[in-house]
PAKOL-517388 format. One line per field, with one value per residue (C-alpha): residue number from 1; residue in one letter; x, y, z. Coordinates in steps of 0.2 Angstrom, whole numbers, plus 2048, in hexadecimal, padded with zeros to 3 digits. Example, Ala and Ser with C-alpha at 12.3 -4.5 7.8 and 13.67 -1.06 7.14 Angstrom:
<rs>
resi [1/2]
resn [a/s]
c1 [83E/844]
c2 [7EA/7FB]
c3 [827/824]
</rs>
This chain:
<rs>
resi [1/2/3/4/5/6/7/8/9/10/11/12/13/14/15/16/17/18/19/20/21/22/23/24/25/26/27/28/29/30/31/32/33/34/35/36/37/38/39/40/41/42/43/44/45/46/47/48/49/50/51/52/53/54/55/56/57/58/59/60/61/62/63/64/65/66/67/68/69/70/71/72/73/74/75/76/77/78/79/80/81/82/83/84/85/86/87/88/89/90/91/92/93/94/95/96/97/98/99/100/101/102/103/104/105/106/107/108/109/110/111/112/113/114/115/116/117/118/119/120/121/122/123/124/125/126/127/128/129/130/131/132/133/134/135/136/137/138/139/140/141/142/143/144/145/146/147/148/149/150/151/152/153/154/155/156/157/158/159/160/161/162/163/164/165/166/167/168/169/170/171/172/173/174/175/176/177/178/179/180/181/182/183/184/185/186/187/188/189/190/191/192/193/194/195/196/197/198/199/200/201/202/203/204/205/206/207/208/209/210/211/212/213/214/215/216/217/218/219/220/221/222/223/224/225/226/227/228/229/230/231/232/233/234/235/236/237/238/239/240/241/242/243/244/245/246/247/248/249/250/251/252/253/254/255/256/257/258/259/260/261/262/263/264/265/266/267/268/269/270/271/272/273/274/275/276/277/278/279/280/281/282/283/284/285/286/287/288/289/290/291/292/293/294/295/296/297/298/299/300/301/302/303/304/305/306/307/308/309/310/311/312/313/314/315/316]
resn [x/x/x/x/x/x/x/x/x/x/x/x/x/x/x/x/x/x/x/x/x/x/x/x/x/x/x/x/x/x/x/x/x/x/x/x/x/x/x/x/x/x/x/x/x/x/x/x/x/x/x/x/x/x/x/x/x/x/x/x/x/x/x/x/x/x/x/x/x/x/x/x/x/x/x/x/x/x/x/x/x/x/x/x/x/x/x/x/x/x/x/x/x/x/x/x/x/x/x/x/x/x/x/x/x/x/x/x/x/x/x/x/x/x/x/x/x/x/x/x/x/x/x/x/x/x/x/x/x/x/x/x/x/x/x/x/x/x/x/x/x/x/x/x/x/x/x/x/x/x/x/x/x/x/x/x/x/x/x/x/x/x/x/x/x/x/x/x/x/x/x/x/x/x/x/x/x/x/x/x/x/x/x/x/x/x/x/x/x/x/x/x/x/x/x/x/x/x/x/x/x/x/x/x/x/x/x/x/x/x/x/x/x/x/x/x/x/x/x/x/x/x/x/x/x/x/x/x/x/x/x/x/x/x/x/x/x/x/x/x/x/x/x/x/x/x/x/x/x/x/x/x/x/x/x/x/x/x/x/x/x/x/x/x/x/x/x/x/x/x/x/x/x/x/x/x/x/x/x/x/x/x/x/x/x/x/x/x/x/x/x/x/x/x/x/x/x/x/x/x/x/x/x/x/x/x/x/x/x/x/x/x/x/x/x/x]
c1 [B63/B62/B61/B5B/B5F/B72/B71/B5F/B5D/B6F/B6A/B5F/B5D/B55/B4A/B52/B46/B4B/B5C/B6C/B70/B61/B59/B48/B47/B37/B2F/B3C/B3D/B4A/B4E/B4C/B5C/B66/B5A/B6B/B69/B73/B76/B84/B91/B87/B77/B81/B82/B71/B6A/B64/B51/B44/B4E/B4A/B56/B53/B5F/B61/B69/B6F/B74/B7C/B7E/B86/B87/B8F/B8D/B80/B82/B76/B73/B7F/B8D/B8C/B91/B87/B91/B89/B7F/B7B/B71/B72/B68/B68/B5D/B59/B52/B4A/B4B/B43/B47/B40/B45/B3A/B3D/B46/B3D/B44/B54/B53/B54/B48/B41/B37/B3C/B36/B40/B39/B44/B42/B4A/B50/B57/B65/B66/B63/B61/B67/B6E/B77/B74/B61/B58/B4E/B3E/B3F/B34/B3A/B30/B2E/B32/B29/B2B/B33/B2B/B36/B39/B48/B4F/B5F/B60/B73/B7A/B8C/B95/BA3/BA8/BA2/B96/B84/B77/B67/B58/B4E/B3D/B39/B2A/B27/B14/B13/B0F/B1D/B1E/B1B/B15/B16/B18/B29/B38/B42/B36/B3A/B2F/B2D/B1B/B1A/B1C/B2E/B31/B42/B4A/B5B/B67/B77/B86/B95/BA4/BB5/BC4/BD2/BD3/BC9/BB6/BB5/BC5/BCF/BCA/BC6/BB4/BAC/B99/B90/B7E/B73/B63/B56/B48/B37/B2D/B1C/B17/B16/B07/B0D/AFA/AEB/AF0/B03/B0F/B21/B27/B37/B41/B47/B57/B67/B72/B82/B8A/B9B/BA3/BB4/BB5/BC4/BBE/BCE/BC6/BBB/BB6/BAD/BAB/BB4/BB8/BBE/BBD/BB7/BA6/BA2/B91/B89/B79/B72/B61/B53/B4F/B41/B35/B26/B16/B08/AFA/B02/B12/B23/B31/B42/B45/B58/B56/B5F/B66/B77/B86/B96/B9B/BAB/BAC/BB4/BAA/BAD/BA2/BA3/B99/B9A/B92/B8B/B7A/B7F/B89/B8D/B91/B97/B9B/BA4/BA2/BA3/B9C/BA8/B9C/B8A/B7E/B6D/B6F/B78/B8A/B8D/B9E/B9A/B8E/B91/B87/B86/B7C/B79/B6F/B69/B65/B56]
c2 [58E/58F/583/585/573/571/577/57A/56A/567/570/568/578/574/580/581/589/58D/587/58D/57B/576/56B/570/56C/574/56E/570/56E/56D/57E/582/58B/58E/58C/588/589/589/58A/581/587/57F/58A/59B/599/59E/58E/58C/58F/581/573/569/563/555/554/549/54E/546/54F/547/551/54E/557/553/563/570/583/58D/59F/5A5/59A/58C/57B/56B/55B/54A/54F/546/54D/544/545/53F/549/542/550/551/560/564/574/57A/58A/594/5A0/5AF/5BF/5CF/5C5/5BE/5AB/5A5/596/58C/57E/572/56B/55C/557/548/548/539/53A/52D/523/52B/53E/547/556/558/545/548/53E/546/53F/541/53F/53E/540/54E/55F/56E/56E/57D/586/593/59E/5A5/5B3/5B8/5CA/5CA/5BD/5C0/5B0/5BA/5C2/5B1/5BD/5B9/5C0/5B5/5B9/5AC/5AB/59B/597/587/584/57C/56A/560/552/55A/555/562/556/550/559/557/557/557/567/578/578/58B/595/599/5A8/5AA/5B6/5B3/5BD/5B5/5BC/5B5/5BB/5B5/5BA/5B5/5A9/5A8/5A8/598/590/58D/59B/59E/5A4/5AE/5A9/5B4/5AE/5B8/5B3/5B9/5AE/5B4/5A7/5A4/59F/58C/587/57C/57B/586/596/592/595/597/5A7/5A7/5B8/5BA/5B1/5B8/5AE/5B0/5A2/5A5/599/599/58C/589/582/578/56D/579/56A/563/572/569/573/573/580/587/58B/596/599/5A5/5A6/5B1/5B5/5A8/5AA/5A0/5A7/59D/5A8/5A1/5AB/5BB/5B9/5B6/5AB/5A9/596/599/592/59B/59A/59F/596/598/58A/586/579/572/570/566/563/55D/558/545/547/555/553/54B/555/551/55D/55A/564/55F/56C/56F/57C/587/591/58E/597/591/580/570/572/567/55E/558/55D/553/557/54D/552/54A/551/54E/55B/558]
c3 [5FB/60E/61C/62E/633/636/648/64B/656/65D/66E/67B/686/697/6A0/6B1/6BF/6D0/6D7/6CF/6CD/6C4/6D2/6CC/6B8/6B0/6A1/692/680/672/66D/65A/655/655/656/650/640/633/621/618/60C/5FD/602/5FE/5EA/5E1/5D9/5C7/5C4/5C4/5CD/5DC/5E9/5F6/605/613/623/633/642/652/662/673/682/693/69C/6A0/6A4/6AC/6A6/6B3/6AD/6BA/6B4/6B7/6B4/6B3/6A4/695/686/676/667/655/649/636/62B/61B/610/600/5F5/5E5/5DA/5CF/5C0/5C6/5CB/5C4/5C2/5D4/5D7/5E4/5EB/5F8/604/611/61F/62A/639/645/656/65F/671/674/684/695/695/6A5/6AC/6BC/6BF/6BE/6B1/6A5/69C/68A/67B/668/658/64B/64E/645/633/62B/61D/614/605/600/5F2/5EC/5EA/5E5/5DA/5D3/5CE/5C5/5D6/5E1/5EA/5EF/5FB/600/60B/612/61D/627/632/63C/642/653/64D/653/661/672/683/690/69E/695/698/688/679/666/664/66C/668/663/653/64D/641/63A/62E/627/61C/615/60C/603/5FB/5F7/601/5F5/5E5/5D6/5D5/5CC/5D2/5E2/5EF/601/603/612/616/623/629/633/63B/646/64F/656/660/665/677/67C/685/694/69C/69F/6A4/6A3/694/68F/687/67D/67A/668/663/658/64E/644/63A/631/625/61D/60F/605/5F4/5F0/5E1/5D6/5CB/5D8/5E4/5F0/601/612/61F/630/638/646/64E/65B/661/670/678/679/68C/690/69E/6A6/6A7/6B3/6B9/6B3/6BC/6B2/6B8/6AF/6AC/6A9/696/68A/678/67B/674/66A/65E/653/646/636/627/615/606/5F4/5E4/5E2/5D1/5C8/5D1/5E2/5F0/602/610/622/632/642/650/663/66E/676/682/687/693/699/68E/68B/685/676/676/664/656/646/637/626/617/606/5F8/5E6/5D9/5CD]
</rs>
């Protein structure tokens, strides 16, 4: 099962127009990835057929600095979000021996306190972000070698909370198409025992335009994303693990198109993130996972000091 919620709403990227220090802030929105987004280690194994899984997430992110696309640091910044997320997954009978399923992800974005960049307060509006509809399939599933590969497609329609006169929105108000490929294999140890796994997830995002006003729209370049996990399963009976996480995104330049003239807003989806992860099954059908991470580098957006994600799930 794949998940596009883990970092998807962690970054409030601001469109900076004009001066290098962002004196003129254009209309902006939450960027979706990595939109950031990320699968977690329990998404790698192929689930059994004809099961349903309900998951609740909560992600908190806090940024105190903003970096322009040229690397200029803006202090006196505060961007804080809290994002509860509901995710529902169902699997079906295999097709040609390949397990597959569908899922729905519904996030709600809240902005905490006064949002500002470079000392300048920003208007903000929370609410539902676009729901994510997805289908996934496992073309490779070899439990004996602890080896899987998964393909997933996500689509998000422009149906979230959005106001073009507000600087920070819960939604980007555009279509988002996302293709994801995930691969996992053990580095050492036993497939069903204590082991160190390597998981690699690669994503590509393509965006539709965001309408701002008659004759004016925002155009977002495609985004690439790489997520790597190295979980060590120290308690095979409960699949208990601890490990490291790494995430890198690039691209996502946002341009304003007005009367046929294109202007770079300075907004990007370019960051590098490092974190620690842990998880365990609390019972045969209930599990939990958590990730604590920080941004090492950011260009064209807010740099998160802390991103904390907690997840609990139930298999039916």
